[in-house]
C-alpha distance (Angstrom), angle and dihedral (degrees) to the residues before:
residue distance angle dihedral
M1 . . .
E2 3.80 . .
A3 3.80 91.0 .
N4 3.80 91.3 52.9
M5 3.81 91.5 48.4
N6 3.80 90.0 49.5
L7 3.81 89.8 54.4
L8 3.81 90.3 48.4
H9 3.79 91.8 48.2
D10 3.80 91.8 46.8
A11 3.81 90.2 53.0
G12 3.79 88.6 50.7
I13 3.80 92.6 49.4
R14 3.78 90.6 51.4
A15 3.82 90.2 49.1
T16 3.81 89.9 52.1
H17 3.80 91.3 46.6
W18 3.82 91.1 50.2
L19 3.80 92.7 48.6
Q20 3.80 92.6 48.8
Q21 3.79 91.5 49.5
R22 3.81 95.7 42.3
F23 3.82 98.0 43.1
Q24 3.78 101.1 29.2
G25 3.79 92.4 137.2
S26 3.82 92.5 53.9
Q27 3.79 98.6 63.0
D28 3.83 92.7 112.0
W29 3.81 89.6 55.8
F30 3.80 92.9 49.8
L31 3.80 91.5 46.9
F32 3.80 89.7 51.1
I33 3.81 91.3 51.1
S34 3.81 91.3 51.0
Y35 3.80 90.5 48.4
A36 3.81 93.2 47.3
A37 3.83 92.1 48.4
D38 3.81 92.1 57.6
L39 3.82 111.7 115.7
R40 3.79 89.3 -126.4
N41 3.80 87.9 76.2
A42 3.80 90.7 51.9
F43 3.81 88.8 56.5
F44 3.80 99.2 39.2
V45 3.83 100.5 36.7
L46 3.80 115.5 14.1
F47 3.80 98.2 40.0
P48 3.85 96.7 57.2
I49 3.81 91.0 48.2
W50 3.78 96.3 48.0
F51 3.79 96.6 39.8
H52 3.79 94.0 56.6
F53 3.79 92.4 46.8
S54 3.81 95.9 40.9
E55 3.79 119.8 3.6
A56 3.81 93.1 -164.4
V57 3.81 92.2 55.6
G58 3.81 91.8 46.6
I59 3.80 91.7 51.0
R60 3.81 92.4 47.0
L61 3.80 90.6 48.4
I62 3.82 90.8 56.6
W63 3.80 93.9 47.2
V64 3.80 93.0 48.3
A65 3.81 92.4 47.7
V66 3.82 95.3 46.0
I67 3.80 99.2 42.0
G68 3.79 91.3 39.9
D69 3.80 92.3 53.1
W70 3.81 91.0 45.4
L71 3.82 90.5 53.0
N72 3.79 88.3 46.2
L73 3.81 89.6 56.9
V74 3.82 92.1 49.5
F75 3.82 91.7 47.5
K76 3.79 90.8 49.6
W77 3.79 91.9 52.7
I78 3.81 90.7 49.3
L79 3.81 98.6 43.7
F80 3.85 98.4 42.7
G81 3.80 91.7 -147.9
E82 3.79 119.3 -165.7
R83 3.78 124.0 -137.0
P84 3.84 121.5 -131.2
Y85 3.80 97.5 -126.8
W86 3.80 93.6 60.6
W87 3.82 100.2 27.5
V88 3.81 93.8 61.0
L89 3.82 90.3 53.6
D90 3.80 97.8 38.3
T91 3.80 102.2 44.3
D92 3.78 127.2 92.1
Y93 3.81 90.2 -154.7
Y94 3.80 93.5 108.2
G95 3.81 94.4 49.3
N96 3.79 111.0 -177.6
N97 3.79 92.0 -10.1
S98 3.77 118.6 96.2
A99 3.80 114.5 -105.3
P100 3.80 119.3 -128.9
E101 3.80 110.3 -87.2
I102 3.81 110.2 -111.7
Q103 3.79 121.4 -165.6
Q104 3.82 120.2 -140.7
F105 3.81 127.4 -145.6
P106 3.83 136.2 -164.6
L107 3.85 90.4 -92.8
T108 3.80 95.4 43.9
C109 3.80 102.9 82.8
E110 3.80 102.5 74.9
T111 3.78 113.5 161.0
G112 3.81 104.8 -143.5
P113 3.82 129.3 83.0
G114 3.78 114.9 -78.4
S115 3.80 108.1 -129.0
P116 2.96 120.7 114.9
S117 3.80 106.0 14.7
G118 3.81 111.3 -113.9
H119 3.80 93.3 -157.6
A120 3.81 92.4 52.0
M121 3.81 92.7 43.6
G122 3.80 93.5 47.4
A123 3.80 94.7 45.6
A124 3.81 92.3 47.6
G125 3.80 92.7 49.8
V126 3.80 96.2 44.9
Y127 3.82 95.7 44.3
Y128 3.80 91.3 45.2
V129 3.82 88.2 57.2
M130 3.81 91.8 49.6
V131 3.82 95.5 46.2
T132 3.80 94.1 48.2
A133 3.82 90.4 45.9
L134 3.81 91.7 54.0
L135 3.80 91.6 46.7
S136 3.81 91.6 49.3
A137 3.81 89.7 51.6
A138 3.82 91.3 48.8
E139 3.79 91.3 48.2
G140 3.81 92.2 54.5
K141 3.78 129.6 -162.8
K142 3.80 92.0 -60.2
Q143 3.81 89.3 56.9
S144 3.80 91.4 -135.6
R145 3.80 114.6 168.4
T146 3.78 108.3 -157.3
L147 3.79 129.1 172.6
R148 3.80 88.8 -92.2
Y149 3.81 89.5 55.8
W150 3.81 92.9 52.3
V151 3.81 91.3 48.1
L152 3.82 89.0 52.5
W153 3.82 90.0 45.1
T154 3.81 90.6 54.6
V155 3.81 94.1 46.0
L156 3.81 94.5 47.3
W157 3.79 96.1 47.3
M158 3.80 91.7 44.9
G159 3.80 87.3 52.2
F160 3.79 90.6 47.2
W161 3.80 93.5 54.2
A162 3.82 91.3 42.6
V163 3.82 89.6 56.1
Q164 3.80 92.3 46.4
G165 3.80 90.5 48.9
C166 3.80 91.7 51.4
V167 3.82 91.8 48.2
C168 3.81 92.5 48.6
V169 3.80 94.3 47.3
S170 3.80 92.0 46.3
R171 3.82 92.3 52.6
V172 3.80 91.0 49.7
F173 3.81 92.1 44.1
I174 3.82 94.3 55.4
A175 3.84 90.0 46.5
A176 3.80 93.7 -118.6
H177 3.82 93.9 121.8
F178 3.78 143.5 18.0
P179 3.83 117.4 -120.1
H180 3.82 94.5 -108.3
Q181 3.81 89.8 54.3
V182 3.81 94.9 56.0
I183 3.81 91.8 45.5
A184 3.80 90.1 52.3
G185 3.81 89.0 48.1
V186 3.82 94.2 53.8
F187 3.81 95.5 51.5
S188 3.82 92.7 41.6
G189 3.80 90.8 52.7
M190 3.79 92.0 49.0
A191 3.80 90.5 49.8
V192 3.81 91.7 53.6
A193 3.81 92.4 47.7
K194 3.80 92.8 47.2
T195 3.80 90.1 50.8
F196 3.80 93.3 52.5
H197 3.80 90.0 48.2
H198 3.82 85.8 75.6
V199 3.83 98.2 39.9
R200 3.81 111.1 99.7
C201 3.80 103.2 170.0
I202 3.81 92.9 78.7
Y203 3.81 92.8 71.6
N204 3.80 96.5 64.3
A205 3.79 101.5 25.4
S206 3.79 116.8 146.4
F207 3.78 123.9 -124.9
H208 3.81 89.7 -107.4
R209 3.80 89.7 58.2
Y210 3.80 91.4 49.5
L211 3.79 90.0 48.3
G212 3.79 92.4 47.2
I213 3.80 93.5 50.1
T214 3.81 91.2 46.4
L215 3.82 91.3 52.2
F216 3.81 91.7 44.9
L217 3.81 93.6 52.2
F218 3.80 91.6 47.9
S219 3.82 94.4 44.3
F220 3.80 93.3 47.0
T221 3.80 92.4 49.7
L222 3.80 94.4 46.1
G223 3.80 91.7 44.0
F224 3.81 91.7 49.7
Y225 3.80 90.4 49.7
L226 3.83 93.5 48.7
L227 3.81 92.8 44.7
L228 3.80 93.2 55.5
W229 3.81 90.6 40.5
T230 3.83 89.8 58.7
F231 3.82 87.8 54.8
G232 3.79 90.6 52.9
V233 3.80 97.2 -101.0
D234 3.80 111.7 136.3
L235 3.80 107.0 -155.6
L236 3.80 90.7 -171.6
W237 3.83 92.4 62.1
T238 3.80 89.6 116.7
L239 3.80 93.2 64.1
E240 3.81 89.8 65.2
K241 3.81 90.3 48.0
A242 3.80 91.4 51.4
Q243 3.80 93.8 48.4
K244 3.80 91.5 46.9
W245 3.79 101.2 46.1
C246 3.80 105.4 28.8
S247 3.80 107.4 109.5
H248 3.81 91.9 -142.6
P249 3.83 116.3 40.1
E250 3.81 90.9 -157.0
W251 3.83 88.7 64.5
V252 3.82 91.0 66.8
H253 3.81 105.3 91.0
I254 3.79 128.4 -171.6
D255 3.81 91.0 -139.5
T256 3.82 89.8 71.0
T257 3.81 93.3 59.4
P258 3.84 117.1 109.3
F259 3.81 95.5 -112.1
A260 3.80 92.4 48.3
S261 3.81 91.9 56.7
L262 3.81 90.6 42.9
L263 3.81 94.2 55.1
R264 3.80 92.0 42.5
N265 3.80 90.8 55.4
L266 3.80 94.8 42.6
G267 3.79 89.3 50.7
I268 3.80 89.9 54.5
L269 3.82 92.4 49.8
F270 3.81 93.5 45.2
G271 3.80 91.5 47.9
L272 3.80 91.7 49.6
G273 3.80 91.9 52.9
L274 3.79 91.1 47.0
A275 3.81 92.8 48.1
L276 3.82 97.0 46.3
N277 3.80 90.8 52.1
S278 3.81 96.4 42.1
H279 3.80 127.8 111.9
M280 3.81 90.0 -121.6
Y281 3.81 92.8 59.3
Q282 3.81 93.9 44.8
E283 3.80 91.7 48.4
S284 3.81 93.1 49.4
C285 3.83 89.5 49.4
R286 3.82 90.8 51.9
L287 3.79 93.3 57.4
K288 3.80 118.6 79.5
Q289 3.81 96.7 -129.9
G290 3.80 91.0 80.5
Q291 3.81 90.9 72.0
Q292 3.80 94.0 56.2
L293 3.81 121.4 95.3
P294 3.85 96.1 -136.8
F295 3.80 89.4 53.9
R296 3.80 91.7 50.7
L297 3.80 91.8 48.0
G298 3.79 89.5 49.7
C299 3.80 90.7 51.3
I300 3.79 90.4 51.1
A301 3.81 93.5 49.3
V302 3.80 94.7 46.8
S303 3.82 92.6 43.1
L304 3.79 92.4 51.8
L305 3.81 90.7 49.1
I306 3.81 93.7 49.6
L307 3.80 93.2 44.6
H308 3.80 90.2 50.0
I309 3.79 87.4 57.3
F310 3.82 90.4 47.2
D311 3.79 90.9 51.0
A312 3.79 91.1 53.9
F313 3.81 89.0 64.0
K314 3.81 109.3 91.8
P315 3.83 115.9 -168.3
P316 3.82 113.5 -130.1
S317 3.80 109.0 -93.2
H318 3.81 99.4 -160.6
M319 3.83 91.5 82.3
Q320 3.79 110.9 50.3
L321 3.81 99.2 -163.2
L322 3.80 91.9 48.6
F323 3.80 90.1 46.8
Y324 3.81 92.0 52.2
A325 3.82 93.1 46.3
L326 3.80 93.7 48.7
S327 3.82 91.1 44.9
F328 3.80 89.5 55.3
C329 3.82 91.9 49.2
K330 3.80 92.8 45.2
S331 3.80 90.9 51.8
A332 3.80 93.0 46.5
A333 3.81 88.9 54.4
V334 3.82 91.4 60.1
P335 3.84 98.3 71.5
L336 3.80 91.3 31.4
A337 3.78 90.0 60.6
T338 3.81 95.8 38.8
V339 3.81 99.2 43.7
G340 3.79 103.2 28.5
L341 3.78 118.2 15.1
V342 3.81 103.2 41.0
P343 3.85 98.9 44.7
Y344 3.81 91.0 43.2
C345 3.80 94.7 50.8
L346 3.80 93.7 44.9
S347 3.80 93.4 46.6
Q348 3.81 91.5 49.0
L349 3.80 90.3 48.7
L350 3.80 92.4 50.5
A351 3.81 92.0 44.6
T352 3.81 90.2 53.4
Q353 3.80 91.0 50.1
D354 3.82 91.2 49.3
K355 3.80 90.7 52.9
K356 3.79 91.2 50.7
A357 3.79 91.0 48.2
A358 3.80 90.6 51.2
Protein backbone atom coordinates (compact mmCIF):
# COMPACT_ATOMS: atom_id res chain seq x y z
CA MET A 1 0.00 0.00 0.00
CA GLU A 2 2.77 2.43 0.94
CA ALA A 3 4.68 1.59 -2.24
CA ASN A 4 1.62 2.32 -4.37
CA MET A 5 1.03 5.63 -2.58
CA ASN A 6 4.67 6.56 -3.09
CA LEU A 7 4.28 5.96 -6.83
CA LEU A 8 1.11 8.06 -6.86
CA HIS A 9 2.80 10.84 -4.91
CA ASP A 10 5.86 10.73 -7.17
CA ALA A 11 3.62 11.11 -10.23
CA GLY A 12 1.98 14.09 -8.55
CA ILE A 13 5.33 15.68 -7.71
CA ARG A 14 6.45 15.33 -11.31
CA ALA A 15 3.17 16.88 -12.49
CA THR A 16 3.73 19.83 -10.15
CA HIS A 17 7.33 20.17 -11.30
CA TRP A 18 6.25 20.13 -14.96
CA LEU A 19 3.55 22.75 -14.38
CA GLN A 20 5.93 25.04 -12.51
CA GLN A 21 8.53 24.76 -15.26
CA ARG A 22 6.06 25.05 -18.14
CA PHE A 23 3.93 27.88 -16.73
CA GLN A 24 6.47 29.72 -14.62
CA GLY A 25 5.24 33.11 -15.81
CA SER A 26 1.64 32.34 -14.81
CA GLN A 27 2.15 31.97 -11.08
CA ASP A 28 0.16 35.16 -10.31
CA TRP A 29 -2.82 33.73 -12.21
CA PHE A 30 -2.67 30.42 -10.35
CA LEU A 31 -2.35 32.20 -7.01
CA PHE A 32 -5.39 34.31 -7.86
CA ILE A 33 -7.41 31.20 -8.73
CA SER A 34 -6.50 29.57 -5.42
CA TYR A 35 -7.43 32.74 -3.55
CA ALA A 36 -10.73 33.11 -5.42
CA ALA A 37 -11.66 29.45 -4.79
CA ASP A 38 -11.40 29.88 -1.02
CA LEU A 39 -14.76 29.36 0.69
CA ARG A 40 -14.37 32.73 2.37
CA ASN A 41 -15.29 34.34 -0.95
CA ALA A 42 -18.41 32.19 -1.18
CA PHE A 43 -19.51 33.56 2.20
CA PHE A 44 -18.42 37.18 1.77
CA VAL A 45 -19.21 37.71 -1.94
CA LEU A 46 -21.41 35.05 -3.54
CA PHE A 47 -23.83 34.54 -0.65
CA PRO A 48 -25.00 38.20 -0.39
CA ILE A 49 -25.58 38.36 -4.15
CA TRP A 50 -27.51 35.12 -4.40
CA PHE A 51 -29.51 35.55 -1.21
CA HIS A 52 -30.97 38.89 -2.27
CA PHE A 53 -31.86 37.58 -5.72
CA SER A 54 -33.11 34.18 -4.54
CA GLU A 55 -33.25 33.40 -0.84
CA ALA A 56 -33.60 29.65 -1.42
CA VAL A 57 -30.42 29.53 -3.52
CA GLY A 58 -28.51 31.60 -0.95
CA ILE A 59 -29.59 29.31 1.87
CA ARG A 60 -28.70 26.18 -0.11
CA LEU A 61 -25.32 27.66 -1.00
CA ILE A 62 -24.48 28.12 2.69
CA TRP A 63 -25.59 24.61 3.64
CA VAL A 64 -23.62 23.01 0.80
CA ALA A 65 -20.49 25.01 1.64
CA VAL A 66 -20.65 24.37 5.41
CA ILE A 67 -21.60 20.68 5.36
CA GLY A 68 -19.25 20.04 2.45
CA ASP A 69 -16.31 21.60 4.27
CA TRP A 70 -17.20 19.72 7.46
CA LEU A 71 -17.21 16.42 5.55
CA ASN A 72 -13.94 17.47 3.95
CA LEU A 73 -12.40 17.86 7.41
CA VAL A 74 -13.64 14.41 8.50
CA PHE A 75 -12.35 12.81 5.28
CA LYS A 76 -8.97 14.47 5.74
CA TRP A 77 -8.64 13.11 9.27
CA ILE A 78 -9.55 9.62 8.06
CA LEU A 79 -7.41 9.53 4.91
CA PHE A 80 -4.22 11.13 6.35
CA GLY A 81 -3.38 12.74 3.01
CA GLU A 82 0.10 14.15 2.45
CA ARG A 83 0.79 17.47 0.76
CA PRO A 84 3.38 17.78 -2.05
CA TYR A 85 5.40 20.62 -0.54
CA TRP A 86 6.32 18.64 2.57
CA TRP A 87 6.18 15.09 1.16
CA VAL A 88 8.92 15.72 -1.41
CA LEU A 89 11.25 16.98 1.35
CA ASP A 90 10.24 14.48 4.04
CA THR A 91 10.15 11.22 2.11
CA ASP A 92 12.96 8.73 1.69
CA TYR A 93 11.41 7.50 -1.56
CA TYR A 94 14.10 9.10 -3.72
CA GLY A 95 16.99 7.69 -1.69
CA ASN A 96 20.32 8.90 -3.05
CA ASN A 97 18.68 10.36 -6.14
CA SER A 98 17.81 14.03 -6.16
CA ALA A 99 14.11 14.78 -5.75
CA PRO A 100 12.39 17.10 -8.23
CA GLU A 101 12.73 20.71 -7.11
CA ILE A 102 9.34 22.09 -6.07
CA GLN A 103 8.77 25.81 -5.61
CA GLN A 104 6.60 27.09 -2.74
CA PHE A 105 4.30 30.12 -2.75
CA PRO A 106 2.51 32.25 -0.11
CA LEU A 107 -0.63 30.05 -0.42
CA THR A 108 1.24 26.74 -0.45
CA CYS A 109 1.82 26.06 3.25
CA GLU A 110 -1.62 24.97 4.42
CA THR A 111 -1.57 23.07 7.69
CA GLY A 112 -4.28 20.41 7.33
CA PRO A 113 -4.10 16.99 5.65
CA GLY A 114 -4.32 17.05 1.87
CA SER A 115 -7.01 14.58 0.80
CA PRO A 116 -9.48 15.52 -0.53
CA SER A 117 -8.80 19.10 -1.61
CA GLY A 118 -10.99 21.56 0.29
CA HIS A 119 -10.66 24.25 -2.37
CA ALA A 120 -11.71 21.85 -5.15
CA MET A 121 -14.54 20.38 -3.06
CA GLY A 122 -15.84 23.79 -2.01
CA ALA A 123 -15.65 25.28 -5.49
CA ALA A 124 -17.38 22.27 -7.04
CA GLY A 125 -20.21 22.35 -4.50
CA VAL A 126 -20.78 26.11 -4.65
CA TYR A 127 -20.62 26.37 -8.45
CA TYR A 128 -22.86 23.32 -8.84
CA VAL A 129 -25.49 25.14 -6.76
CA MET A 130 -25.18 28.28 -8.90
CA VAL A 131 -25.31 26.44 -12.24
CA THR A 132 -28.35 24.36 -11.30
CA ALA A 133 -30.08 27.47 -9.92
CA LEU A 134 -29.59 29.34 -13.20
CA LEU A 135 -30.81 26.37 -15.21
CA SER A 136 -33.89 26.00 -13.00
CA ALA A 137 -34.68 29.69 -13.52
CA ALA A 138 -34.24 29.34 -17.30
CA GLU A 139 -36.44 26.26 -17.35
CA GLY A 140 -39.30 28.09 -15.63
CA LYS A 141 -42.34 26.70 -13.86
CA LYS A 142 -43.54 24.96 -17.01
CA GLN A 143 -40.22 23.11 -17.20
CA SER A 144 -39.96 23.76 -20.93
CA ARG A 145 -36.56 22.97 -22.44
CA THR A 146 -36.19 24.96 -25.64
CA LEU A 147 -33.15 25.35 -27.87
CA ARG A 148 -32.20 28.46 -25.89
CA TYR A 149 -32.25 26.39 -22.69
CA TRP A 150 -29.91 23.75 -24.13
CA VAL A 151 -27.51 26.42 -25.39
CA LEU A 152 -27.45 27.92 -21.88
CA TRP A 153 -27.05 24.42 -20.40
CA THR A 154 -24.00 23.80 -22.59
CA VAL A 155 -22.42 27.18 -21.82
CA LEU A 156 -22.95 26.92 -18.06
CA TRP A 157 -21.62 23.39 -17.71
CA MET A 158 -18.64 24.17 -19.93
CA GLY A 159 -17.97 27.15 -17.66
CA PHE A 160 -18.39 24.96 -14.59
CA TRP A 161 -15.80 22.43 -15.76
CA ALA A 162 -13.47 25.22 -16.90
CA VAL A 163 -13.56 26.71 -13.39
CA GLN A 164 -12.99 23.32 -11.77
CA GLY A 165 -10.08 22.65 -14.12
CA CYS A 166 -8.48 25.99 -13.26
CA VAL A 167 -8.92 25.37 -9.51
CA CYS A 168 -7.45 21.86 -9.74
CA VAL A 169 -4.45 22.95 -11.81
CA SER A 170 -3.78 25.92 -9.53
CA ARG A 171 -3.75 23.72 -6.41
CA VAL A 172 -1.34 21.30 -8.06
CA PHE A 173 0.81 24.14 -9.42
CA ILE A 174 1.37 25.74 -6.00
CA ALA A 175 2.19 22.28 -4.52
CA ALA A 176 -0.71 22.37 -2.07
CA HIS A 177 -2.29 19.16 -3.42
CA PHE A 178 -1.60 16.07 -5.48
CA PRO A 179 -3.72 15.55 -8.63
CA HIS A 180 -5.73 12.66 -7.16
CA GLN A 181 -6.68 14.85 -4.19
CA VAL A 182 -8.20 17.63 -6.31
CA ILE A 183 -10.09 15.12 -8.46
CA ALA A 184 -11.54 13.52 -5.33
CA GLY A 185 -12.46 16.99 -4.07
CA VAL A 186 -14.39 17.94 -7.22
CA PHE A 187 -16.58 14.82 -7.26
CA SER A 188 -17.13 14.94 -3.48
CA GLY A 189 -18.27 18.56 -3.71
CA MET A 190 -20.66 17.76 -6.54
CA ALA A 191 -22.10 14.86 -4.56
CA VAL A 192 -22.81 17.10 -1.56
CA ALA A 193 -24.45 19.77 -3.74
CA LYS A 194 -26.56 17.22 -5.60
CA THR A 195 -27.74 15.77 -2.29
CA PHE A 196 -28.84 19.15 -0.95
CA HIS A 197 -30.68 19.84 -4.21
CA HIS A 198 -33.32 17.40 -2.91
CA VAL A 199 -33.33 18.51 0.75
CA ARG A 200 -36.26 20.83 1.48
CA CYS A 201 -36.22 21.12 5.26
CA ILE A 202 -33.34 23.63 5.23
CA TYR A 203 -35.54 26.42 3.84
CA ASN A 204 -37.87 26.67 6.84
CA ALA A 205 -35.65 25.35 9.62
CA SER A 206 -36.13 26.89 13.05
CA PHE A 207 -33.34 28.48 15.06
CA HIS A 208 -33.38 25.49 17.43
CA ARG A 209 -32.66 23.18 14.49
CA TYR A 210 -29.79 25.39 13.34
CA LEU A 211 -28.43 25.46 16.88
CA GLY A 212 -28.79 21.71 17.27
CA ILE A 213 -27.00 20.96 14.01
CA THR A 214 -24.22 23.43 14.87
CA LEU A 215 -23.69 21.77 18.26
CA PHE A 216 -23.82 18.30 16.71
CA LEU A 217 -21.18 19.11 14.08
CA PHE A 218 -18.89 20.63 16.70
CA SER A 219 -19.42 17.82 19.23
CA PHE A 220 -18.90 15.09 16.64
CA THR A 221 -15.68 16.67 15.39
CA LEU A 222 -14.28 17.27 18.87
CA GLY A 223 -15.34 13.80 20.02
CA PHE A 224 -13.73 12.18 16.97
CA TYR A 225 -10.52 14.10 17.62
CA LEU A 226 -10.42 13.15 21.32
CA LEU A 227 -11.28 9.51 20.60
CA LEU A 228 -8.36 9.07 18.20
CA TRP A 229 -6.11 11.11 20.50
CA THR A 230 -6.76 8.61 23.33
CA PHE A 231 -5.57 5.85 20.97
CA GLY A 232 -2.36 7.77 20.29
CA VAL A 233 -3.37 9.21 16.93
CA ASP A 234 -2.42 12.88 16.63
CA LEU A 235 -4.76 14.43 14.06
CA LEU A 236 -2.74 17.64 14.10
CA TRP A 237 0.41 15.87 12.82
CA THR A 238 0.29 17.99 9.67
CA LEU A 239 0.88 21.22 11.58
CA GLU A 240 4.35 20.01 12.56
CA LYS A 241 5.05 19.02 8.95
CA ALA A 242 4.00 22.45 7.71
CA GLN A 243 6.13 24.30 10.25
CA LYS A 244 9.12 22.08 9.50
CA TRP A 245 9.10 22.08 5.71
CA CYS A 246 7.57 25.41 4.71
CA SER A 247 10.34 27.54 3.23
CA HIS A 248 8.93 30.70 4.81
CA PRO A 249 7.58 30.36 8.38
CA GLU A 250 5.37 33.43 7.91
CA TRP A 251 3.43 31.51 5.23
CA VAL A 252 2.08 29.08 7.85
CA HIS A 253 -1.20 30.59 9.03
CA ILE A 254 -3.40 29.49 11.91
CA ASP A 255 -6.54 30.11 9.84
CA THR A 256 -5.70 27.07 7.68
CA THR A 257 -5.78 24.67 10.64
CA PRO A 258 -8.70 22.19 10.81
CA PHE A 259 -10.33 23.76 13.88
CA ALA A 260 -10.10 27.26 12.41
CA SER A 261 -12.05 26.23 9.31
CA LEU A 262 -14.51 24.27 11.47
CA LEU A 263 -15.37 27.24 13.70
CA ARG A 264 -15.55 29.60 10.72
CA ASN A 265 -18.11 27.36 9.03
CA LEU A 266 -20.12 26.72 12.19
CA GLY A 267 -20.24 30.46 12.81
CA ILE A 268 -21.70 30.98 9.34
CA LEU A 269 -24.37 28.30 9.89
CA PHE A 270 -25.25 29.56 13.37
CA GLY A 271 -25.47 33.15 12.13
CA LEU A 272 -27.72 32.12 9.24
CA GLY A 273 -30.14 30.37 11.59
CA LEU A 274 -30.14 33.35 13.93
CA ALA A 275 -30.71 35.82 11.09
CA LEU A 276 -33.51 33.89 9.35
CA ASN A 277 -35.44 33.64 12.61
CA SER A 278 -34.80 37.21 13.76
CA HIS A 279 -37.30 40.04 14.09
CA MET A 280 -35.26 42.14 11.65
CA TYR A 281 -35.60 39.56 8.87
CA GLN A 282 -39.32 39.01 9.47
CA GLU A 283 -39.98 42.75 9.52
CA SER A 284 -38.07 43.34 6.28
CA CYS A 285 -40.03 40.49 4.64
CA ARG A 286 -43.33 42.06 5.74
CA LEU A 287 -42.62 45.33 3.97
CA LYS A 288 -43.21 45.52 0.22
CA GLN A 289 -39.82 47.02 -0.68
CA GLY A 290 -38.18 43.59 -0.48
CA GLN A 291 -39.89 42.53 -3.72
CA GLN A 292 -38.49 45.42 -5.73
CA LEU A 293 -35.31 45.05 -7.80
CA PRO A 294 -33.74 48.41 -6.76
CA PHE A 295 -34.16 47.43 -3.11
CA ARG A 296 -32.48 44.07 -3.70
CA LEU A 297 -29.61 45.70 -5.58
CA GLY A 298 -29.20 48.17 -2.74
CA CYS A 299 -29.09 45.33 -0.22
CA ILE A 300 -26.41 43.59 -2.26
CA ALA A 301 -24.26 46.73 -2.56
CA VAL A 302 -24.51 47.62 1.13
CA SER A 303 -23.97 44.00 2.23
CA LEU A 304 -20.83 43.66 0.11
CA LEU A 305 -19.47 46.92 1.53
CA ILE A 306 -20.12 45.90 5.14
CA LEU A 307 -18.72 42.41 4.63
CA HIS A 308 -15.60 43.88 3.04
CA ILE A 309 -15.09 45.83 6.24
CA PHE A 310 -15.72 42.67 8.30
CA ASP A 311 -13.17 40.76 6.25
CA ALA A 312 -10.53 43.39 6.94
CA PHE A 313 -10.70 42.49 10.64
CA LYS A 314 -8.11 39.81 11.41
CA PRO A 315 -8.41 38.13 14.84
CA PRO A 316 -5.12 38.03 16.78
CA SER A 317 -3.35 34.74 16.07
CA HIS A 318 -0.99 34.65 19.06
CA MET A 319 -3.75 33.24 21.32
CA GLN A 320 -5.42 30.25 19.70
CA LEU A 321 -8.58 30.10 21.83
CA LEU A 322 -9.21 33.82 21.36
CA PHE A 323 -8.57 33.47 17.63
CA TYR A 324 -11.08 30.62 17.33
CA ALA A 325 -13.74 32.46 19.38
CA LEU A 326 -13.38 35.68 17.39
CA SER A 327 -13.38 33.74 14.10
CA PHE A 328 -16.70 32.15 15.08
CA CYS A 329 -18.20 35.55 15.97
CA LYS A 330 -16.86 37.18 12.81
CA SER A 331 -18.38 34.43 10.67
CA ALA A 332 -21.72 34.60 12.47
CA ALA A 333 -21.86 38.33 11.72
CA VAL A 334 -21.76 37.67 7.96
CA PRO A 335 -25.29 36.23 7.54
CA LEU A 336 -26.60 38.41 10.37
CA ALA A 337 -25.61 41.51 8.43
CA THR A 338 -26.64 40.17 5.02
CA VAL A 339 -29.97 38.59 5.96
CA GLY A 340 -31.12 40.69 8.91
CA LEU A 341 -29.41 44.01 9.52
CA VAL A 342 -29.01 45.43 6.01
CA PRO A 343 -32.52 44.65 4.64
CA TYR A 344 -34.12 45.81 7.90
CA CYS A 345 -32.27 49.14 7.98
CA LEU A 346 -32.90 49.86 4.30
CA SER A 347 -36.58 48.94 4.52
CA GLN A 348 -37.05 51.13 7.61
CA LEU A 349 -35.28 54.00 5.85
CA LEU A 350 -37.49 53.68 2.77
CA ALA A 351 -40.63 53.33 4.88
CA THR A 352 -39.77 56.55 6.73
CA GLN A 353 -39.24 58.37 3.43
CA ASP A 354 -42.57 57.09 2.09
CA LYS A 355 -44.37 58.41 5.17
CA LYS A 356 -42.77 61.82 4.75
CA ALA A 357 -43.69 61.87 1.07
CA ALA A 358 -47.30 61.03 1.92
